[in-house]
C-alpha positions, 0 to 999 in steps of 0.5 A, a space after each residue: 428795395 435793398 436788403 443789408 445783411 445783419 446776423 444778430 437779427 436771425 435767431 436761429 434761422 440762417 442767413 442764406 433762408 432770410 435772404 431767400 425769403 427776402 429775394 422772394 418777397 421782392 427784394 431787388 438787391 442784396 448787400 452783405 454786411 458783417 462786421 463780426 464774421 472772421 475772413 473765412 467765414 465772411 468768405 464762405 458766406 459770400 459765396 453762398 449767398 452770391 449763388 442764391 443771389 445768381 440764381 434769382 438774378 439779384 445783384 449781390 454786393 459786399 460791404 466794405 471788404 473790397 478785396 473779397 469783392 474782387 477775389 469772388 468776383 461779386 457784382 459790387 461793393 459798397 463802401 462808407 466815408 471812412 473805408 478806401 476812397 471811392 476812386 480807389 475802390 473803382 480802379 480795384 474793381 474794374 469799371 463793371 462793377 457796381 460801386 455804391 458810397 455812403 454820403 451824408 452832405 452834398 459834398 460828399 455826394 458829388 465827391 463820390 460820383 466824380 470819383 465813379 460812384 454807381 449809386 449813393 446810400 444816404 442815411 441815416 434818414 431816421 435815427 436808429 439803433 446803430 447810426 444816430 447821425 440822422 440826415 434831414 429830409 432837406 438834406 436828402 432831397 438836396 442830394 437827390 438834386 444834386 447827383 445824376 446817380 441813384 440814390 437810395 435812403 437808409 436808415 431807420 427805415 420801416 413801413 410806418 415811416 416809408 412814405 414820408 420819403 415821397 417827393 425826395 427824390 429818391 429812387 429805392 430804399 435800404 433796409 436792415 432790420 425792417 426784413 432780416 429782424 422780422 419772423 416772416 422776411 418774405 412778408 416783411 420785404 412784400 409790404 416794403 416793396 409795395 410801399 417803396 413803389 409807391 414812394 419813388 413814384 
């Protein structure tokens, strides 16, 4: 269960407390994705969340910002198709860091794997407010079959639809609002974790 942050859902809560609650609920990896923060703020936030993840022994990844990930020695970085090319990212972060790449097609998935990706984020598997380019279940299955690296489904995933991904070949799901938009991120994560384990058997 992969938690991807989005501060726009938090209301009065701090990102730190929401992420900590989600980890306590069962999130097994955290990606800091903050599109609208100034670099200095982002760096400060990243260091705090990194410490928190270290404390709980959960891998901490940064979205898109390869330079920052290298600078603070994050556990890894996740890049999309329109960000830096995966092979270049691998060169910058070195062989030991986690590299995640977004993919929507089998061709993109194979290319990312060849460039050194450790896992793929495939989606959106359900239409979402932020992404309307949904990936069909057939495409998700085809990608899982085509690559040897883990595939994580992302996009519009919530408790009510997660089990429809069962049998697709994924080894996890990434969620944003299904955890961080909830009043109780810990309870939300716990419920999703249970369903995820059922969905990936």
